[in-house]
C-alpha positions in Angstrom: -4.0 11.4 -31.7 -1.8 9.4 -29.4 -3.4 6.8 -27.0 -3.7 7.9 -23.1 -1.0 6.6 -21.1 -2.3 4.1 -18.7 -1.1 5.0 -15.5 -1.4 6.7 -12.0 0.3 7.7 -9.0 0.0 7.8 -5.3 2.1 10.0 -2.5 2.6 9.2 1.0 4.0 12.4 2.6 5.2 12.7 6.1 6.0 9.1 7.2 7.8 9.0 10.1 10.3 6.5 9.1 13.8 6.9 8.0 13.9 7.2 4.3 17.0 5.1 4.1 15.1 2.1 5.6 12.1 2.6 3.4 14.4 2.8 0.5 15.2 -0.9 0.9 11.8 -1.9 0.4 11.1 0.7 -2.7 14.1 -1.2 -4.3 13.1 -4.5 -3.6 9.5 -4.0 -5.5 10.8 -1.6 -8.4 9.4 -3.0 -11.5 7.4 -5.7 -10.3 3.9 -6.8 -11.1 1.7 -5.3 -8.2 0.5 -8.7 -7.0 4.0 -9.7 -6.7 5.1 -6.7 -5.0 2.1 -6.7 -2.7 2.6 -10.6 -1.7 6.6 -9.7 -1.3 5.8 -6.9 1.1 3.3 -9.0 3.0 6.2 -11.5 3.9 8.8 -8.9 4.6 9.9 -8.0 8.4 10.6 -4.5 7.9 8.4 -2.3 9.6 7.4 -0.1 7.0 6.2 -2.9 4.8 2.8 -2.2 5.6 2.9 1.3 4.4 4.5 0.9 1.3 2.0 -1.7 0.3 -0.5 0.9 1.3 0.9 3.4 -1.3 1.1 0.6 -4.0 -2.7 -0.5 -3.4 -3.7 3.0 -3.3 -1.7 3.9 -6.8 -3.7 0.9 -8.5 -7.1 2.1 -7.1 -6.2 5.6 -8.5 -5.6 3.8 -12.0 -9.0 2.0 -11.8 -10.8 5.2 -10.8 -8.8 7.3 -13.6 -9.8 4.8 -16.3 -13.2 3.3 -15.4 -13.9 1.9 -18.7 -11.0 -0.5 -18.8 -10.8 -3.5 -16.4 -7.3 -3.9 -14.6 -6.4 -6.7 -12.4 -3.3 -6.7 -10.2 -1.3 -9.1 -12.3 -1.7 -6.7 -15.2 -0.4 -3.8 -13.6 3.2 -2.9 -12.6 5.2 -0.7 -10.3 6.7 1.6 -12.9 8.4 3.7 -10.5 8.6 4.0 -7.0 11.1 6.3 -5.0 11.6 7.5 -1.5 12.2 11.2 -0.6 13.5 12.6 2.5 10.9 14.8 4.5 11.1 17.0 7.3 13.5 16.2 10.2 12.4 16.7 13.7 15.4 18.1 16.0 15.2 16.8 19.4 17.6 17.2 22.4 18.6 14.0 24.5 20.3 15.0 27.8 23.9 14.0 28.1 26.4 13.7 31.0 27.8 16.8 32.8 25.0 19.3 31.5 25.7 18.6 27.8 23.1 17.8 25.1 22.9 15.5 22.2 20.8 16.2 19.2 18.4 13.5 18.2 17.4 13.4 14.5 13.8 12.1 13.8 13.7 11.7 10.2 10.5 11.4 8.0 9.9 10.5 4.3 7.7 10.8 1.4 6.7 7.9 -0.7 5.8 8.1 -4.4 4.5 5.2 -6.4 3.7 5.2 -10.4 1.5 2.2 -11.4 1.1 1.4 -15.1 -0.4 -1.0 -17.1 2.0 -4.2 -18.1 3.0 -3.9 -22.1 2.6 -7.6 -23.3 5.9 -9.3 -24.4 6.1 -10.4 -27.9 7.1 -13.9 -28.3 8.6 -14.8 -31.7 8.2 -18.7 -32.4 
């Protein structure tokens, strides 16, 4: 039998942030250890850093709940995949001069994070 894949995911849906702005943070933490990713997001000046950190923490907690017989620390977990999809767009109207109207698009996004156990690097001496 194959060993179970030690990974879990968390999804944040309908976040009222533009996906283009959230993808900047997702690209910054992709492939990093969970503790380093959370520390990097803590000192980032972007507004959606708290939401991305919250989803990463949730994915790590899901992994701990899924495999309760094993012990996982944040330095043993890695952000395997993280991606940001576009959610629904709220279309609003902004009054413009001479009786016209301009459309305002209020975008939302979905954040998906997969956290896995880090494989140990083999060092040949």
